C-alpha positions, 0 to 999 in steps of 0.5 A: 145940672144946677150950679152947686152954689146957686142950689145951696143959696136956694136952701137946698140940701143933699138927700141921698148917697154921696158915695166916695169911690175907691180907686180901681187898679190893675194888678200892676198898680196902674189905674184901671180906667174901665173899672173906674168909669163903671163905678161912676155908672153904678153910682148913678144907677143906684141914684147917687146925688153926688159922687166923690173921691180922694177919701180914705175909701180911695186910699188917697194917701197912696195916690201919686199926683199924676194919677190924682189928676187922671182920676179926677179927669175920669170922674168928672168926665163920666159923671158929665154934670149929672150930679156934683163931684166932690174931691178930697184934697187932704195932704200933709202940708197945708201948701199942698192941700191948697194946691190940690184944691186949686187943681180940683177946681181947674179940672171941674170939681164942684166941692172940695172935701178937706180933712186935717193932716194925719201927721203933725196935727195942727192947732185950732187956729192953724186949722182955721187958717188952712180952711181960710186959705182954701176959701180965699184961694178957690171958689168951691164949697168945702166939706170939713171932714171930721175924722177920729185923728182930728176930732179933738181939733175940730170941736163943734164950736170951731166947725160952726165958727168956720161955717159963720166966718169962712165963706165957703165952708157949707158942710161937715162930715161926721165921722170923728170920735163920738160923732153921734153927740158931736153931730147933735151939738154941731147941728144945734150950734149951727142953727141951719148954717152948716149941713152935716153929711153922714160918714164912718162906712155907714155906722149908726146911719139910722141914728144920724137919720134920726137926728136929721141928717139926710145924705151919707158918703157911705156904702159904696160896696152896697150902695143899693142897700144904704141907699134904700135905707136912706130913702125909706127914711126920707120918704117917711118910713122910719120902721122900713128904713130901721129893718133895712139898717138892722137886717141888712146893713148891720150884719155885714158891717160887723166884718166890713168895719174891721176889714174895710179897705180889703172888702170894699174892693172885693164886694165890688169885684164879686158884683162885677163892678170892678175887674180887680180887687187889688188894693194899693200896696202896701196892705193896711193889715192882714187879710181876713182868716178862713173862717172869717171869709166863711161866716162873712159870705154866709152873711152876704147870702143871708142878706140878699147882697148878691145882685150882679152889675148891671142889674143893680139896684 
C-alpha cells in the first residue's frame, strides 16, 4: 500500500467509502473476533477505500482500554495494508486522547480521527491546543470530527486555521449542525488545503457529492448501496446516483436515523456478516416498536437490500 503521507503529498484524495465499523460482541459482552474480521472482509469486498473504528457507530464510549487495543490489532491485521486504517481517539480528557493517539500509531493505524470531548466542551483555543498536542506527539494525519455537540466550537474558520497551522490536520468529517452550508464554507475557506469527508450516517449524501465531497464514513449496514451511489456520482452519472440515494437509501434511513445503534447491528446480523446483533450495555434508547419493525422490514424488501454475505455486493 502507498504510504498515506506520500499519497496526500501527491494530492490524492479518498474517493469512495470509508466505513466506521461497529464493535461485534458476543452475548456476554466479549469482543467477537470472528465477526469483527468478517466486517473487515465485507468492507473490502464492497470496495472500501479506508476502514475505521472507534466512532459513535463503534460505541467507542463503552469500550474498555483492553478491548480498544484488541480491536485495533484485529482491524490492522485483517486489513493487512490493503487500504488505510483510521482510529478514533476521542476521550473526555485531552491527555487520554493523546495517549490513545500514541497507542493507535504504535499498533499500526494510518490515520487518527478526533472529536472534541462530549462533557466539559473546550473553548476554541483549548480545541486548537488539543489538536496541536496530538500533531506534536504522533506523525499520523488527523481527521477533525465535527459532531453536533461541538459544532459551535469547530467553526469553519477554526477548522481551516488548524489545517493551515497544525501540520497533521488534513481532513474534516462533516456531520455537525447545519453541515451542508458549513461544508460549503469550509471548502471555500480551505481552498484545497483540507479534505471534507461525509458522515451523519449518509444523510444528505447526494447533496454533499454535489458540493464536491468524494468520500463518506457512512452506510456500513448497507455499504453496497452507499458505495454504489458514490461510485455512480464520481463516474459522472448524477441521475443514477440520485436514483440510488432517493429510491434505495433514503427510504430505510427514515427509520435508521432514529434507531441507528440498534439497527446497524441487526441489519449486519440479518445479512450474515456478524453472528450476534447485541449492542454494548447500556442501550441508548428503547427498542423499535412492533409496527416500526414491520414497516422497516417492508422497506428493506422494497429497496432490494436482502443480499446475504458473502454475496455482497
